[in-house]
N, C-alpha and C positions, 0 to 999 in steps of 0.2 A: 638490535634484533629486526629482521626483515619483516614488513608487513605484507600479509597476504589477504587479498579480498575474499570475504566470506558470503556465502549464499544462505540467508537467514529466512525462515518461513514462520509466520505466526498464523495459525489456523485454528479450526475447531468451532464448536457451537456456542461457547461462552463469550461474555463480554471482555473487551480488553485488548484485542488484536491491534487495532490502530493505536490505542493508548500505549501498549508496550513499544510499538514502532516509533511513536513520538518520543517516548521517554529515551530510547535509543538514539534518536535524532539529537535530542538535548544533550545527552552525554557525548556524543561525537562533536557537536559544536563547541561544547566546553573544552574539548581536547584539541581544538583548532582545526578539525576536519570540515571540509566544505560539504555541505549537506543540502539536498534537493528532495522534496516530498511531492510526488505525482499522484493525484487522487483520481482513479478511474472512473468511480461511480458518483462520488459526491461532487455537487455542484449546485448553484443557485441559492444557496443558504449558507450563511457564514457561521460555523460553529466557534464555540468560545476559544478552543485551542489555537485558532488562527490568530487571534489577538496576541496571545502569548508568545507564538512562534514569530510573528512580525517584530515583536519587541526584542526578540533574541537574534534576528537577522537571518532566520532560517526560511529559505524561499518554499513556498507551497503553491502549487498550480492545481486548481480544480478544473480537471479536464472533462468530468462527467456531466450528467444532466439531473442527477438525483435519482429518486426511485425508479426502477424499471417497471413498465407497464406494457400491456398489450398494445396500448395506443402510441406509445413512444419507442417502441422497441426498434423500428428502423432507424429512427434518430439516435438511439442509444448505440446501435451497431456502428454507425458512422462515427459517432463520438469516440468509441472504443478504438476504431481503426485509427483515428487521428491521435489518440493517446498512445497507442502502442508505437507509432512512428515517431512521436515526440520523445518517448522513452528511449528507442533506440538512438536517436540523435544524441540525446544527452549522455547516454551511457558510453557512445564512441567519442564524445567531445573531449573527454579527459579533464573536464572542468570540475568534476566532483569526486569526492572521496567516498560518499555513502548516498545512495539514492533508494528511497523508500517508494515502493510501487503499490501504493495503498489501494485495497480493495480489488487488485487485479485478479485474484482467484474468483471472485464473484463473476467477473466479466467473462471467465472461462466456464463457470457454472451455468450462467444463463445463456450461454451460446453466443456471446457477443465477439469473443475471441476463441481459438482453439490452442490447446496445450502446446502444440508444435511452435506456435507464434511466441509464447511466453519462454519456452526452452530456447528458442533462437537468440534471446537476449543474452543468454549465458555464454554463447560460442565465442564471440568476438570482443567481449568486455575487457577493459584493461585489468591485467592481473591484481591490481591492488585495490580495485573498486568493490566495495561492500554494496550488495543488493539485498533489500529487504521486501518480501512479498507478504501481503496481508490478504485476509478473507477467508471465509468458511470453505471447507470442501476442496483444500489444496489438491491439485492433480497427483496422483501417485508418483508420476514421473518427476515432477518438481520436488517432492519430498526426497526421492532417491538422490537427486542431484545435489540437494542442500547440504550445508555443513552442520546447521543448526536448525532444528524444528521444535517448535513449541506448540502444543495443542492447548487451547483454552477449552475447558469443559464447564458446561452450564450446570450447575446445581440448583441454584435458587435465584429468581430474578423477581424484582418488585413488580413489574408489569403483570406478572402472573397472579398477583394479589390485587390488581386493579390500580396500582399506584402509577400515575402517568410519569413520563420521563422528566428528569430533574435538570434544570439549567446548571451547568458546571460539572455534571456527572455524566449525563447522556450526551450532551452537546454543548 
């Protein structure tokens, strides 16, 4: 059976977009695929899943600066520019079977990148490369271009009841 690279989008207001992409990365690694995770917003803080991914030999690069604020917006925009160029280089390298572009949709939502820039990643990718895009508010054009789109819907969250983020669940 010939493998065809898929465009996969995990979006929506609910928790679990990155978690689903990491689960997919683990599955791909178990199948012998070469996996890279590029995180567009996360940075400066080491979450628990990175420890597990390190143990599995899945490379994760935190290319962001963490939460976006008015004070760091300019630096975030510069960081996003560098991240999209890193993503482009890795996509064209042929070194990977699956690349997760974690929180790239947020980079578009907050004006760090534009939709055309992320769509350009699809144009010259190797035909067998799987790309996974995560983050709320995926652009409609990306959804149209995707082979698989999953929307996580928030129904209930412990933060709304005043329960703080839990180690191993939220980070």
